[in-house]
C-alpha positions in Angstrom: 0.2 0.1 0.1 0.9 3.5 -0.5 2.7 5.2 2.0 0.6 8.8 2.5 2.0 12.2 3.7 -1.4 12.2 5.2 -1.9 10.2 7.8 -4.8 11.2 9.9 -7.7 13.2 8.8 -10.1 15.2 11.1 -13.8 15.4 9.9 -15.2 18.6 10.3 -18.6 17.5 9.6 -21.7 15.0 10.2 -23.9 12.6 8.8 -23.6 11.0 5.6 -20.6 12.8 4.1 -18.6 12.1 6.9 -19.3 8.7 6.6 -18.4 8.9 2.9 -15.2 10.4 3.7 -14.6 7.9 6.8 -14.7 4.8 3.7 -12.5 6.4 1.6 -9.8 7.1 4.5 -10.1 3.3 5.6 -9.6 2.8 1.9 -6.7 4.8 1.4 -4.9 3.5 4.8 -5.6 6.8 6.5 -6.7 7.1 10.1 -10.2 9.0 10.3 -11.0 11.6 13.0 -14.5 12.9 13.9 -15.8 15.8 15.9 -19.8 15.6 17.1 -22.3 17.7 18.5 -24.1 16.4 21.8 -27.2 15.5 19.6 -24.8 13.5 17.3 -23.6 11.0 19.9 -25.5 8.1 18.2 -24.5 9.2 14.7 -23.1 5.6 12.8 -20.4 8.0 11.9 -19.2 8.6 15.5 -19.0 4.9 15.6 -17.3 4.1 12.4 -14.3 6.5 12.8 -11.1 5.7 14.3 -11.5 8.4 17.0 -14.0 10.6 17.9 -14.3 13.7 20.1 -17.2 15.6 21.7 -17.4 19.1 21.4 -20.7 19.9 23.5 -23.1 23.1 23.7 -25.1 24.3 20.5 -25.2 21.9 18.0 -24.9 24.0 14.8 -22.1 26.2 16.8 -20.2 22.7 17.2 -19.4 22.2 13.5 -18.8 26.2 12.9 -15.9 26.5 15.8 -12.9 26.0 14.3 -10.4 27.6 16.2 -11.8 24.6 18.6 -11.8 22.3 15.6 -8.6 23.1 14.8 -7.2 22.8 18.5 -8.6 19.1 18.7 -7.1 18.4 15.0 -3.4 19.4 16.7 -4.4 17.7 20.3 -5.2 14.1 17.9 -2.4 15.0 15.8 -3.8 15.3 12.6 -2.2 16.2 9.6 -5.2 17.2 7.4 -8.8 18.5 7.8 -11.7 17.6 5.4 -14.5 20.2 5.7 -17.1 17.9 3.6 -19.7 20.1 2.5 -21.7 22.8 4.3 -20.9 24.3 7.5 -16.9 25.9 7.1 -16.2 24.0 3.6 -16.6 27.3 1.9 -14.3 29.6 4.3 -11.3 30.9 3.1 -10.5 31.8 6.9 -10.7 28.5 7.8 -8.9 27.5 5.0 -6.4 29.9 6.1 -6.2 28.8 10.1 -5.7 25.3 9.0 -2.7 26.3 6.8 -1.5 28.9 9.3 -1.1 26.0 11.8 0.5 23.6 10.4 -2.7 21.4 9.4 -3.2 20.4 5.3 -6.7 22.1 4.4 -8.2 18.9 2.4 -9.6 21.9 -0.6 -8.6 24.7 -3.1 -6.4 27.1 -2.0 -7.8 29.6 0.7 -7.7 32.6 -2.3 -10.0 30.3 -4.4 -12.5 29.9 -2.0 -12.4 33.5 -0.7 -13.0 34.2 -4.7 -15.5 32.3 -5.6 -17.3 32.9 -2.3 -17.7 36.4 -3.4 -20.0 36.4 -6.3 -19.2 39.6 -7.7 -15.6 38.9 -8.0 -15.6 35.6 -9.1 -18.1 36.4 -12.2 -15.5 39.0 -12.6 -12.9 36.6 -12.7 -14.7 34.0 -14.9 -15.7 36.7 -17.4 -11.8 37.4 -17.9 -11.3 33.9 -18.7 -13.7 33.7 -21.1 -16.7 32.4 -19.8 -20.2 33.9 -20.8 -22.1 35.5 -18.4 -25.7 36.9 -17.9 -26.2 40.6 -18.3 -26.1 41.9 -14.9 -23.8 43.9 -12.1 -20.4 43.1 -11.1 -20.1 44.4 -7.9 -22.6 44.2 -4.6 -25.6 46.4 -4.3 -26.8 48.4 -1.3 -29.0 51.0 -2.3 -32.5 50.2 -3.2 -32.6 53.5 -5.9 -29.3 52.3 -7.6 -30.9 48.9 -7.8 -34.1 50.0 -9.8 -32.0 51.8 -12.0 -30.2 48.7 -12.8 -33.3 46.7 -13.0 -34.5 48.6 -15.0 -31.5 48.7 -17.0 -31.3 45.0 -17.8 -34.8 44.7 -18.6 -37.5 42.9 -16.7 -37.7 40.1 -15.4 -35.0 40.3 -13.3 -33.7 38.4 -10.7 -32.1 39.2 -7.3 -29.3 37.4 -5.6 -27.8 37.8 -1.8 -23.8 38.8 -3.0 -22.6 36.9 0.1 -24.6 33.7 0.5 -26.4 31.1 -1.5 -28.3 27.8 -1.3 -31.4 29.9 -2.2 -31.6 32.3 0.3 -31.8 35.9 -0.4 -33.0 35.1 -3.9 -35.9 36.7 -5.8 -37.6 36.9 -9.0 -39.2 40.1 -10.1 -41.3 40.0 -12.9 -42.8 43.8 -13.3 -40.9 46.9 -12.2 -44.0 47.4 -9.5 -42.6 44.7 -7.6 -39.2 45.6 -7.8 -39.0 47.8 -4.1 -41.0 45.1 -2.1 -38.8 42.0 -3.4 -35.7 43.8 -2.9 -36.4 44.4 0.7 -37.5 41.2 1.0 -34.2 39.3 -0.5 -32.2 41.7 1.4 -33.6 41.3 4.8 -33.6 37.3 4.4 -29.5 37.7 3.4 -29.0 39.9 6.4 -30.7 37.1 8.5 -29.0 34.4 7.1 -25.7 35.6 6.0 -25.0 39.1 8.2 -25.1 41.3 5.1 -27.3 42.2 2.8 -25.5 43.6 -0.2 -27.2 41.8 -3.6 -26.5 41.5 -7.3 -28.9 41.8 -10.1 -29.1 39.5 -13.6 -31.2 39.1 -16.0 -33.4 36.3 -15.3 -33.8 33.4 -17.8 -37.3 31.4 -17.5 -37.4 27.6 -16.8 -33.5 27.3 -17.9 -31.5 23.7 -17.4 -29.3 23.8 -14.5 -26.1 22.3 -15.8 -22.6 22.0 -13.9 -19.6 20.6 -14.7 -17.2 18.3 -12.0 -13.8 19.5 -12.3 -10.4 18.0 -10.7 -7.0 19.7 -10.9 -3.8 19.3 -9.5 -1.2 21.6 -8.5 1.0 21.2 -11.5 -1.2 22.3 -14.0 -3.4 19.3 -14.6 -7.1 20.0 -15.0 -9.6 17.2 -15.9 -13.3 17.3 -16.2 -15.3 14.2 -14.8 -18.9 15.4 -16.9 -21.7 17.1 -16.5 -24.7 16.7 -14.3 -28.6 18.0 -15.1 -29.7 19.5 -11.4 -32.6 21.3 -13.1 -35.1 19.6 -10.7 -35.3 21.9 -7.8 -37.5 23.6 -4.9 -37.2 26.7 -4.0 -34.0 26.7 -5.8 -33.0 23.6 -3.3 -32.2 20.5 -5.5 -33.7 17.7 -5.2 -32.7 15.3 -8.0 -29.4 15.2 -9.7 -28.3 13.1 -13.1 -24.8 12.2 -14.3 -25.0 13.0 -17.5 -27.7 15.6 -18.5 -30.2 13.2 -20.7 -31.0 15.8 -23.8 -28.3 18.3 -23.5 -26.8 18.9 -27.2 -23.6 17.4 -27.7 -21.8 20.7 -29.5 -23.2 22.7 -26.3 -21.8 19.9 -23.9 -18.0 19.8 -25.2 -18.2 23.9 -25.2 -18.9 23.6 -21.5 -16.4 21.3 -20.8 -14.0 23.1 -22.8 -15.0 26.8 -21.2 -14.9 25.0 -17.8 -11.5 23.5 -18.0 -9.7 26.6 -19.4 -11.0 28.3 -16.9 -9.3 26.4 -14.2 -6.4 26.3 -15.7 -5.9 29.9 -16.5 -6.8 30.6 -12.7 -4.8 28.0 -11.5 -7.5 26.2 -9.4 -6.8 23.2 -7.8 -8.6 20.3 -6.2 -12.3 19.3 -6.6 -14.7 21.9 -7.8 -18.1 22.6 -9.7 -18.6 24.9 -12.3 -22.5 25.6 -12.4 -24.1 27.3 -15.3 -27.7 28.0 -16.4 -28.7 26.9 -20.5 -31.4 28.5 -22.1 -33.9 27.4 -24.7 -31.5 28.0 -27.5 -28.6 26.4 -25.8 -27.0 29.4 -24.9 -25.2 28.7 -21.8 -24.2 31.3 -18.7 -22.1 31.0 -15.5 -23.8 31.2 -12.4 -21.1 30.3 -9.8 -18.4 27.6 -8.9 -18.5 25.2 -5.5 -15.1 24.8 -4.2 -16.3 21.7 -2.5 -17.3 18.1 -3.3 -21.3 18.7 -4.2 -23.9 16.7 -2.5 -24.4 15.3 -5.6 -20.6 13.9 -6.2 -21.5 9.9 -6.4 -23.4 10.0 -9.7 -20.6 11.6 -11.1 -18.3 9.0 -9.4 -20.8 6.1 -11.2 -20.3 7.3 -14.4 -16.5 8.1 -14.0 -15.4 5.4 -12.1 -13.6 7.9 -10.0 -13.8 8.2 -6.6 -13.4 12.2 -5.8 -13.2 12.1 -2.1 -9.9 10.2 -3.0 -8.5 12.4 -5.9 -8.9 15.4 -3.1 -7.4 13.7 -0.4 -4.7 12.6 -2.8 -3.9 16.1 -4.4 -4.2 17.8 -1.1 -0.9 15.5 -0.4 0.5 17.0 -3.4 0.1 14.1 -5.9 -0.4 14.7 -10.0 -3.3 13.2 -11.6 -3.0 9.2 -12.1 -5.3 10.3 -15.5 -5.6 12.2 -18.5 -8.9 13.4 -20.0 -8.9 10.9 -22.7 -8.6 8.0 -20.1 -11.6 9.2 -18.7 -14.4 7.2 -20.1 -18.0 7.9 -19.0 -20.2 5.3 -19.2 -24.1 5.2 -18.4 -26.3 7.1 -16.5 -26.5 8.0 -12.6 -29.5 9.6 -10.5 -29.3 10.7 -7.4 -32.3 11.5 -5.5 -32.2 13.2 -2.2 -33.9 11.5 0.4 -35.2 14.2 3.1 -37.6 13.8 6.3 -40.1 16.0 5.2 -43.5 16.5 4.4 -44.5 17.1 0.8 -48.4 17.5 1.5 -47.6 20.2 4.4 -45.4 22.4 1.8 -42.6 20.1 2.6 -42.1 20.9 6.3 -38.9 19.4 7.8 -40.1 16.7 9.9 -37.2 15.1 12.4 -38.0 12.4 14.6 -37.4 8.5 15.1 -37.1 6.2 12.3 -38.9 3.4 13.3 -38.4 0.9 10.8 -35.7 1.6 8.0 -35.2 -0.6 4.9 -32.5 0.5 2.3 -33.1 -1.1 -1.5 -30.2 -2.8 -2.7 -29.3 -5.0 -5.8 -27.4 -4.4 -9.1 -26.8 -0.7 -10.2 -28.0 0.7 -6.7 -25.8 2.8 -3.9 -27.3 4.2 -0.8 -24.8 6.9 0.8 -27.4 7.6 4.3 -26.6 7.4 7.9 -29.8 6.5 9.0 -30.9 3.0 10.4 -34.0 1.6 12.4 -34.3 3.7 15.9 -31.9 6.1 14.5 -33.8 9.7 15.5 -33.4 13.0 13.2 -32.5 15.8 15.0 -33.9 19.1 14.6 -31.1 20.9 14.3 -29.5 20.3 11.0 -30.8 19.8 7.4 -33.4 17.3 6.8 -31.6 14.9 4.7 -32.1 11.3 5.4 -29.4 10.3 2.7 -29.0 9.9 -1.0 -30.5 7.3 -3.3 -28.6 6.6 -6.3 -28.7 4.3 -9.5 -27.4 3.1 -12.9 -28.0 1.8 -15.7 -26.2 2.0 -18.9 -28.8 3.4 -21.0 -31.8 6.4 -19.5 -34.3 4.2 -20.0 -33.0 1.3 -17.7 -31.8 4.1 -15.3 -34.8 5.2 -14.8 -36.7 1.9 -14.6 -34.2 0.9 -12.0 -34.8 4.1 -10.0 -38.8 3.2 -10.0 -37.8 -0.4 -9.0 -35.6 1.3 -6.2 -37.8 3.5 -4.8 -40.8 1.0 -4.4 -38.1 -1.1 -2.1 -37.3 2.2 -0.2 -39.1 1.7 3.1 -39.1 4.3 5.9 -41.3 4.4 8.9 -41.5 7.1 11.8 -40.6 10.0 9.7 -42.7 11.4 6.5 -40.5 11.7 4.1 -40.2 12.8 0.1 -39.9 9.4 -1.2 -43.8 9.3 -2.7 -42.4 12.4 -4.2 -39.6 10.5 -6.0 -42.0 8.0 -6.8 -43.9 9.9 -9.1 -41.3 11.7 -10.7 -39.8 8.9 -12.2 -43.0 7.6 -13.7 -43.8 11.3 -15.3 -43.7 11.4 -19.0 -41.6 14.3 -19.0 -39.3 12.5 -16.7 -39.1 9.3 -18.7 -38.2 11.7 -22.0 -35.8 13.5 -20.2 -37.4 16.9 -20.3 -36.7 18.8 -17.5 -35.8 22.1 -16.8 -35.8 24.4 -13.5 -39.7 24.8 -13.7 -40.3 21.1 -13.8 -41.8 20.8 -10.3 -43.4 24.2 -10.1 -45.6 23.1 -12.9 -45.6 19.3 -12.0 -46.4 19.4 -8.1 -49.8 20.3 -8.4 -50.8 17.4 -10.4 -48.7 14.4 -8.1 -50.9 12.5 -6.3 -48.2 11.7 -3.3 -50.2 9.1 -2.0 -50.9 7.2 -5.1 -48.0 4.7 -6.0 -47.0 2.2 -3.4 -47.6 4.1 0.0 -47.1 2.8 3.3 -50.7 1.1 2.6 -49.5 -1.5 0.2 -46.8 -2.5 2.7 -49.6 -3.1 5.5 -51.8 -4.7 3.7 -48.9 -7.2 2.2 -48.2 -7.9 5.5 -51.7 -8.6 6.8 -52.0 -10.9 3.9 -49.1 -13.0 5.4 -50.1 -12.8 8.8 -53.5 -14.7 7.4 -51.7 -17.3 5.4 -49.8 -18.3 8.5 -52.7 -18.4 10.8 -54.2 -20.5 8.5 -51.5 -23.1 8.2 -51.3 -23.1 11.9 -54.9 -23.6 12.4 -54.8 -26.6 10.0 -51.3 -27.9 11.0 -49.9 -27.8 7.6 -46.5 -27.3 7.0 -45.2 -25.2 4.0 -42.8 -27.8 1.4 -40.1 -26.2 -0.6 
């Protein structure tokens, strides 16, 4: 086995991504360490890590206190810290603090984390290296009168976005000029509440485009490759629900140009580690840069499956100083993969988060099915964090096969005790537009009211089957019969 510069990694995260990183470490022969809040004491990842350290107090602050996390990493003799996604993963201050304390930050250079965390600066930088942009502002706006003039100059509809945030927070679509002031105030207030700053930027709004992203892997020696594209168009409130690799109906010429533009941009900027460049593609196949995520994505498994490349392990090896082990022409993308985010939420109650005790958990399996989750029977989902229970990923050689695989796997999935969005996914994979690959960011807005979330394979079906089996057993016992094989 290879000798690693990194011998022990502290994972500054929780849940399924912490477990995913632990598994990558084990395969590389690297020890793993986790920190955990008091509500996460029964987490699977806490048991699976080689070492674990509690951080008492506020359950969210536990994963954001980077000075304490770095102190624990040093105490545990860790060489590196992996931030996962969310929490500190896109904090340039945290990345720099790791380096200043002699700890390897498993991710991009702090200056790149800072660049792409600033939506204005990243737009300017990407435009300079040849990446297409939507008409809009290049600098943060904090004056409503200036903002209104800019919006009128661009022409409605426009979109207001938080300049120092993401995840759909601080974002408002304005269809008409008369609604601008109300939407501007709503966006800035939400931005202040979630990110501590109210500055926004304004750009032209594309109605129902496709959301396409390109996975990049780059080392410190100037080698940059892509691992294909993902279609993340199925969203609710700007939050991704289903991700597909590759996009089913993307024009091949546009696909190749997205690959070329993305790898060229990262080479020119000297980017290192993995990263995802996100674009909007309009109905005429024009594409425009949205943002770049300087971390591992929630949806990275679909890319791993079609490429055969372990993205987490590559992050670790690049952080160690290794060069890429493959050239672009050696990467063979094969088949289609679909990821379903399984959330503890109630689709019939406007997707309200529904934390609580899982009383029965039976995950799907079989060929072409992967489950990334830390859930189990009698696991209590805490109310303090994101509602995601896990990710179901399916793969097949062609799109039709992937859809059929998804239908089968979702029908196998059983979670009791908390409501989930599994019934929604079961409806989506039987919808003709989904089967035909006709997807855009307005898909769920259009379809949701037409779905009957109880219609397909609900819990009543499971209960009816169990009662039928119980009846057969009683009949056998009553007649003193035996079942012969």
